[in-house]
C-alpha positions in Angstrom: -29.3 -8.7 6.1 -25.9 -7.2 6.7 -24.3 -10.6 6.1 -26.2 -10.9 2.9 -24.9 -7.5 1.8 -21.4 -8.5 2.4 -21.8 -11.8 0.6 -23.3 -9.9 -2.4 -20.4 -7.5 -2.4 -17.9 -10.4 -2.3 -19.7 -12.1 -5.2 -19.5 -9.0 -7.3 -15.8 -8.5 -6.6 -15.1 -12.2 -7.4 -16.7 -11.9 -10.8 -15.1 -8.5 -11.7 -11.6 -9.2 -13.0 -10.5 -5.6 -12.4 -12.0 -5.1 -9.0 -10.8 -8.5 -7.9 -7.3 -7.9 -9.0 -7.3 -4.5 -7.4 -8.5 -5.9 -4.0 -6.0 -8.8 -4.1 -3.1 -6.4 -4.9 -4.0 -3.8 -2.2 -4.8 -6.5 0.4 -1.4 -8.1 -0.2 0.3 -4.7 0.1 -1.6 -3.9 3.3 -0.8 -7.3 4.9 2.9 -7.0 4.4 3.0 -3.3 5.1 1.6 -4.1 8.6 4.2 -6.8 9.0 6.7 -4.0 8.3 5.1 -1.3 10.5 4.8 -3.7 13.5 8.5 -3.4 13.9 9.5 -0.1 12.2 9.5 2.2 15.2 11.3 -0.4 17.4 14.0 -1.0 14.7 14.6 2.7 14.0 14.9 3.7 17.7 16.6 0.6 19.1 18.9 -0.5 16.2 19.5 2.7 14.3 19.4 4.9 17.5 17.2 7.6 16.0 15.9 10.0 18.6 12.1 10.5 19.1 12.3 14.1 17.9 14.1 13.2 14.7 11.8 10.2 14.2 8.9 12.7 14.2 10.5 14.7 11.5 11.2 11.6 9.4 7.6 10.4 9.8 6.4 13.9 8.7 8.2 13.3 5.4 5.4 10.8 4.5 2.8 13.6 4.8 4.9 15.9 2.5 5.2 13.0 0.0 1.5 12.3 0.3 0.6 15.9 -0.4 2.9 15.9 -3.4 1.5 12.7 -4.7 -2.1 14.0 -4.4 -1.1 17.0 -6.6 0.5 15.0 -9.4 -1.5 11.8 -9.5 -3.9 13.2 -12.1 -1.1 14.2 -14.4 0.5 10.7 -14.0 -2.9 9.0 -14.8 -3.3 11.1 -17.9 0.3 10.4 -19.0 0.4 6.6 -18.3 -3.3 5.7 -18.2 -5.3 5.1 -15.0 -4.6 1.3 -14.9 -0.8 1.6 -15.3 -0.8 4.5 -12.8 -2.5 2.3 -10.3 0.1 -0.4 -10.9 2.8 2.2 -10.5 1.3 3.2 -7.1 1.3 -0.5 -6.0 5.1 -0.5 -6.5 5.9 3.1 -5.4 4.1 2.7 -2.1 6.1 -0.3 -0.7 9.3 -0.2 -2.7 11.0 2.7 -0.9 10.6 0.9 2.4 13.6 -1.3 1.5 15.7 1.7 2.3 15.0 1.2 6.0 16.7 -2.2 6.4 19.3 -1.0 4.0 20.1 2.1 6.1 23.6 2.0 7.5 26.9 3.8 7.8 27.0 7.3 9.3 24.1 9.1 10.8 23.6 11.3 7.8 23.3 8.3 5.5 20.8 6.6 7.9 18.7 9.8 8.2 18.7 10.3 4.4 17.6 6.7 3.8 14.8 7.0 6.3 13.6 10.4 5.1 13.6 9.2 1.4 11.7 6.0 2.4 9.0 7.9 4.1 8.7 10.7 1.5 8.6 8.3 -1.5 6.3 5.8 0.2 3.9 8.6 1.1 4.0 9.8 -2.5 3.3 6.2 -3.7 0.3 5.6 -1.4 -1.5 8.6 -2.7 -1.0 7.5 -6.3 -2.3 4.1 -5.3 -5.3 5.4 -3.3 -6.5 8.0 -5.7 -6.4 5.8 -8.8 -8.0 2.9 -6.9 -10.8 5.1 -5.7 -11.3 6.4 -9.3 -11.4 2.9 -10.8 -13.9 1.7 -8.1 -16.2 4.7 -8.6 -16.2 4.2 -12.4 -16.8 0.5 -12.4 -19.0 -0.4 -9.4 -22.8 0.2 -10.1 -24.5 2.7 -7.7 -26.9 0.1 -6.5 -24.1 -2.2 -5.4 -21.6 0.5 -4.2 -22.4 0.1 -0.4 -22.2 -3.7 -0.6 -19.0 -3.8 -2.6 -17.4 -1.2 -0.4 -18.2 -3.1 2.7 -16.8 -6.4 1.3 -13.8 -4.6 0.0 -13.0 -3.0 3.3 -13.7 -6.3 5.2 -10.9 -7.9 3.3 -8.6 -4.9 2.9 -8.8 -3.9 6.6 -9.1 -7.5 7.9 -5.7 -8.5 6.8 -4.0 -5.6 8.7 -4.1 -7.1 12.2 -3.0 -10.4 10.8 0.0 -8.7 9.3 0.8 -7.0 12.6 0.6 -10.3 14.4 2.9 -12.0 11.9 5.3 -9.1 12.0 5.6 -9.4 15.8 6.1 -13.1 15.6 8.7 -13.0 12.9 10.5 -10.2 14.7 10.9 -12.5 17.7 11.8 -15.6 15.7 14.2 -14.3 13.0 15.0 -10.7 14.0 13.8 -7.1 13.3 15.9 -6.4 10.2 15.0 -9.6 8.5 11.3 -9.1 9.1 11.5 -5.6 7.7 12.9 -7.1 4.5 10.0 -9.6 4.3 7.5 -6.8 4.9 8.9 -4.5 2.2 9.6 -7.1 -0.5 6.3 -9.0 0.2 4.3 -5.9 -0.2 5.9 -5.3 -3.6 4.7 -8.7 -4.8 1.1 -7.4 -4.6 1.5 -6.0 -8.1 1.7 -9.5 -9.4 -2.1 -9.9 -9.0 -2.5 -7.2 -11.7 -0.6 -8.9 -14.4 -3.3 -11.3 -15.7 -6.1 -8.7 -15.3 -7.3 -6.1 -17.9 -6.5 -3.4 -15.5 -3.0 -2.8 -16.9 -4.6 -2.1 -20.3 -7.1 0.5 -18.9 -6.0 3.8 -20.3 -9.1 5.8 -19.3 -12.0 5.3 -16.9 -15.1 3.9 -18.6 -18.2 6.1 -18.8 -20.7 5.4 -16.0 
């Protein structure tokens, strides 16, 4: 029965242009984001010589960015439209992470890059998550919500360990910094899935 529910959810997602594009975008972002995070701590502490205490402060910037993003996402959605706001989140979440492999020079420059990367990425992920949840809640019928959510999470969470495995392998083969570039840039490519879908033209959520 559980397998049938998952199959039913996947079938619904496949036939919904908007939900399918949303899932493909977020799954791509999550896959490459876990490629990135498999090596982030190692790179920052070993290559950039950031101390554990300072690293904790830097990681805390993501929470501050997330809180800020949660406060202003509604305003962004009303200004741009919910579909474009979701697409913006798909870019704002991974794009700041390029500052990590770019970080160099003196300590202050490195710390500023890392802090900005975490804050802006935390901001972007909240814009992404809140708009995605709103779109799903508005479009998915109540009778199918559990099935679709299960299938959505199966794909969206299932790619994460695969990304971590690939990140570890690439870090060994080509180096930490190069793999961080692949993770950050690859995640930004997730927005491409949205281009042919009606999602970018969705200004307001449809009535239930």
